[in-house]
C-alpha positions as MATLAB code, in Angstrom:
seq = 'MAAQQVRTEVIANNLANVNTTGFKRSRAHFVDLLYQNVQGPATLGGPEAGTMPAVQVGRGVRLAGVQRLHTQGPLEQTGRSMDLAIEGEGFFQVQLPGGKTGYTRDGSFTVSQDGTLVTQEGYALSPSIRVPEDSTGITISRGGVVTAEFGSGSEPRELGRIELARFANPAGLMAMGDNVYTESPSAGSPVAGFPQEDGMGAVQQGALESSNVEIVQEMVDMITSMRAYELNSKGIKNAEEMSEIANNLVR';
ca = [
     -11.383   24.020 -122.987;
     -13.112   23.647 -119.355;
     -11.310   27.271 -119.154;
     -12.802   28.139 -122.107;
     -16.264   27.213 -121.407;
     -16.488   29.210 -118.096;
     -15.096   32.118 -119.572;
     -17.843   32.149 -122.033;
     -20.273   31.479 -119.187;
     -18.725   35.350 -117.816;
     -19.411   37.242 -120.790;
     -22.761   35.699 -121.714;
     -23.877   36.938 -117.869;
     -22.293   40.205 -118.570;
     -23.848   40.374 -121.994;
     -27.260   39.374 -120.112;
     -27.015   42.140 -117.458;
     -26.426   45.009 -120.381;
     -29.153   46.605 -119.051;
     -29.624   46.195 -115.588;
     -29.276   49.378 -113.703;
     -25.714   49.369 -111.249;
     -24.117   46.063 -112.614;
     -20.826   45.751 -112.703;
     -18.741   43.399 -115.606;
     -17.303   40.505 -114.617;
     -13.726   38.840 -115.527;
     -12.505   35.154 -115.405;
      -9.116   35.199 -114.141;
      -7.111   32.102 -114.828;
      -3.551   30.728 -114.190;
      -1.328   28.056 -115.420;
      -0.916   24.548 -113.980;
       2.070   22.840 -112.996;
       4.798   22.314 -115.189;
       6.776   19.063 -116.210;
      10.592   18.892 -115.946;
      11.687   17.153 -119.342;
      15.130   18.312 -117.977;
      16.869   20.034 -115.717;
      19.603   22.920 -116.424;
      22.608   22.180 -117.650;
      25.891   23.471 -118.121;
      27.900   23.259 -121.381;
      31.941   22.804 -121.380;
      33.363   24.754 -118.543;
      32.105   26.537 -115.681;
      32.533   29.930 -117.629;
      30.522   28.459 -120.410;
      26.565   28.810 -120.927;
      23.908   27.175 -118.809;
      20.908   24.878 -121.241;
      18.261   26.225 -119.495;
      15.565   23.434 -118.785;
      12.599   21.697 -120.799;
       9.644   21.959 -118.957;
       6.105   21.663 -120.391;
       2.898   23.219 -119.414;
       0.041   21.075 -117.953;
      -3.142   23.722 -118.795;
      -4.825   26.060 -117.446;
      -7.107   26.695 -114.552;
      -9.742   29.452 -113.243;
      -8.181   31.774 -110.142;
     -11.192   33.694 -110.005;
     -13.869   36.014 -111.387;
     -12.932   39.098 -110.893;
     -16.111   41.892 -110.795;
     -14.537   44.994 -111.960;
     -16.225   48.393 -110.119;
     -15.519   51.439 -112.680;
     -17.770   53.822 -112.947;
     -21.037   53.192 -115.610;
     -22.465   55.849 -117.512;
     -25.248   58.196 -115.664;
     -28.917   57.565 -117.317;
     -30.938   60.488 -117.197;
     -34.843   59.643 -116.291;
     -36.415   62.898 -114.558;
     -37.925   61.154 -112.104;
     -37.228   62.687 -108.656;
     -37.302   59.334 -106.948;
     -34.190   58.339 -109.263;
     -30.627   58.642 -108.167;
     -27.389   57.933 -109.224;
     -24.256   57.771 -107.282;
     -21.067   59.546 -108.772;
     -18.090   58.379 -107.522;
     -17.021   55.495 -104.903;
     -20.072   54.341 -102.744;
     -23.111   52.587 -102.144;
     -26.715   52.869 -100.924;
     -27.278   51.208  -98.158;
     -30.791   48.905  -97.347;
     -31.915   46.756  -94.855;
     -32.641   43.070  -96.182;
     -34.828   40.637  -94.746;
     -33.529   39.859  -91.113;
     -31.801   42.536  -90.288;
     -28.577   42.508  -92.351;
     -27.165   45.635  -94.331;
     -27.231   45.167  -98.205;
     -25.289   47.740 -100.528;
     -26.598   48.648 -104.022;
     -25.381   50.951 -106.364;
     -29.051   50.404 -107.824;
     -31.093   53.696 -107.107;
     -34.424   53.209 -108.490;
     -36.415   54.010 -105.088;
     -39.909   54.438 -104.735;
     -42.073   55.295 -101.686;
     -43.745   52.546  -99.876;
     -47.430   52.319  -98.068;
     -46.100   54.099  -95.276;
     -44.052   56.435  -96.602;
     -40.494   54.880  -96.327;
     -37.813   55.293  -99.586;
     -37.379   51.316 -100.493;
     -35.800   50.226 -103.734;
     -37.722   48.420 -106.134;
     -37.656   44.573 -104.167;
     -39.355   46.708 -101.232;
     -35.864   47.061  -98.894;
     -35.618   50.134  -97.208;
     -33.064   52.747  -97.736;
     -30.791   52.584  -94.615;
     -31.064   55.509  -92.366;
     -34.551   54.946  -93.157;
     -35.790   58.537  -94.960;
     -39.697   58.846  -94.253;
     -41.728   60.988  -97.086;
     -44.894   62.833  -95.565;
     -47.859   62.034  -97.337;
     -48.924   65.850  -97.547;
     -45.657   66.850  -99.437;
     -45.768   67.538 -103.138;
     -42.520   67.188 -104.102;
     -39.119   66.026 -102.964;
     -35.699   67.286 -103.841;
     -31.809   65.945 -102.846;
     -28.717   67.614 -103.001;
     -25.737   66.077 -104.135;
     -24.478   66.034 -100.771;
     -27.642   63.499 -100.172;
     -29.638   66.173  -98.354;
     -33.805   65.006  -98.823;
     -35.644   68.128  -98.679;
     -39.710   68.061  -99.161;
     -42.226   70.940 -100.574;
     -45.948   71.374  -99.462;
     -46.920   73.339 -101.620;
     -46.623   77.382 -102.221;
     -46.745   79.428  -99.366;
     -44.697   76.784  -97.046;
     -41.543   76.077  -96.041;
     -39.403   73.509  -97.516;
     -38.634   71.023  -94.706;
     -35.615   68.753  -94.159;
     -36.493   64.843  -93.968;
     -32.609   63.290  -93.438;
     -29.697   62.721  -95.351;
     -28.664   60.167  -97.804;
     -25.623   57.624  -96.568;
     -23.233   55.763  -98.380;
     -20.785   53.185  -97.648;
     -17.451   52.321  -99.155;
     -15.104   49.726  -99.114;
     -10.919   49.056  -99.591;
     -12.026   46.130 -102.197;
     -15.153   46.513 -103.767;
     -14.585   43.722 -105.429;
     -14.417   41.416 -102.769;
     -18.094   41.867 -102.331;
     -20.732   39.350 -102.658;
     -23.185   39.354 -104.999;
     -26.767   38.306 -103.602;
     -28.919   39.271 -107.000;
     -31.485   42.449 -106.852;
     -28.526   44.318 -107.621;
     -27.809   43.963 -103.844;
     -24.271   42.893 -102.459;
     -23.518   42.182  -99.090;
     -20.460   42.635  -96.819;
     -17.485   39.607  -97.073;
     -14.261   39.471  -95.246;
     -11.846   39.921  -98.418;
     -13.999   43.455  -99.015;
     -13.237   45.098  -95.643;
     -15.620   46.477  -93.092;
     -17.994   49.225  -94.839;
     -16.583   52.771  -94.171;
     -20.064   54.979  -93.877;
     -20.032   58.700  -95.059;
     -22.172   61.407  -96.448;
     -22.144   62.130 -100.214;
     -19.312   64.390 -100.846;
     -17.969   63.910  -98.001;
     -14.204   61.434  -97.168;
     -14.101   60.530 -100.819;
     -17.604   59.500 -100.861;
     -19.230   60.161 -104.540;
     -21.892   62.534 -105.069;
     -25.841   61.809 -105.313;
     -27.510   63.029 -109.018;
     -31.565   63.450 -108.479;
     -33.130   62.367 -111.428;
     -30.386   59.590 -113.060;
     -29.540   56.211 -112.978;
     -26.263   54.522 -113.692;
     -26.157   52.192 -116.009;
     -24.455   49.127 -116.502;
     -20.801   49.289 -117.392;
     -20.706   46.187 -119.616;
     -19.190   47.098 -123.016;
     -21.006   45.083 -125.544;
     -18.066   45.617 -128.840;
     -15.097   44.199 -125.534;
     -17.633   41.679 -124.875;
     -18.319   40.420 -128.344;
     -14.708   40.207 -129.306;
     -13.662   38.866 -125.745;
     -16.644   35.984 -126.884;
     -15.198   35.236 -129.686;
     -11.622   35.174 -129.201;
     -13.039   32.260 -126.435;
     -14.887   30.144 -129.126;
     -11.819   30.482 -131.641;
      -9.798   29.021 -128.090;
     -12.220   26.414 -127.144;
     -11.873   25.325 -130.826;
      -8.404   25.242 -131.610;
      -8.014   23.091 -128.394;
     -10.114   20.409 -129.430;
      -8.608   20.158 -132.746;
      -4.798   20.375 -130.001;
      -6.631   17.432 -128.108;
      -7.764   15.457 -131.501;
      -4.236   15.637 -133.111;
      -2.790   14.315 -129.385;
      -4.875   11.552 -130.321;
      -4.642   10.862 -133.714;
      -0.405   10.906 -133.006;
      -0.728    8.867 -130.162;
      -3.194    6.113 -132.204;
      -0.237    6.438 -134.848;
       2.312    5.465 -132.810;
       0.453    2.141 -131.032;
       0.065    1.246 -134.380;
       4.252    1.701 -135.375;
       4.455   -0.867 -132.605;
       1.902   -3.174 -133.201;
];
């Protein structure tokens, strides 16, 4: 019953973040517990006769972990020049308070008061890209090259190039909230590179990656979890009633 309750909590969190940009759904993973050997394997008749398998009774289930599934979410066109989506592998690198590097798939950037690209929470994009005050437009190629325009008659100026980072096991990243992950030993060391190079995904300007949560699948999983919870509770109730009947017989 406790295992099914944890599963329901994981599903509820997925549904709560169905509209969160760049959110990756999670799933609870369970393993069965140790088994009680009621009777060991036995040989019937002579040596060439069949062997009777052992009689084992399971002792329940436990939570082995909560896995995050980093599948590609659908891209939603916004038309905003500062909205960026990654089509493929990779994370945007942002500077967290204290100097630590964070990783995010949320590309809803904006320009800070000093002209640098930052997330909605104020985390600066790393490496830093500064937008001039007199620029009239920003163009970002699929390869991550950021170019600023300065009105008619002026040549566009390249401001820098966005770098991405990818991990051997992105499911091992630590979620810190605010759509940001941090490095962990199970995720491996980050490999930095430019979009469309060395296995990195492409950058799509004017779009955002939506959550990869599938509402129908989550609802089906929730119904299954609730029914399993009810059946487990009935099983416990029946076992208690059977024990009570056996005690009454002894009396």
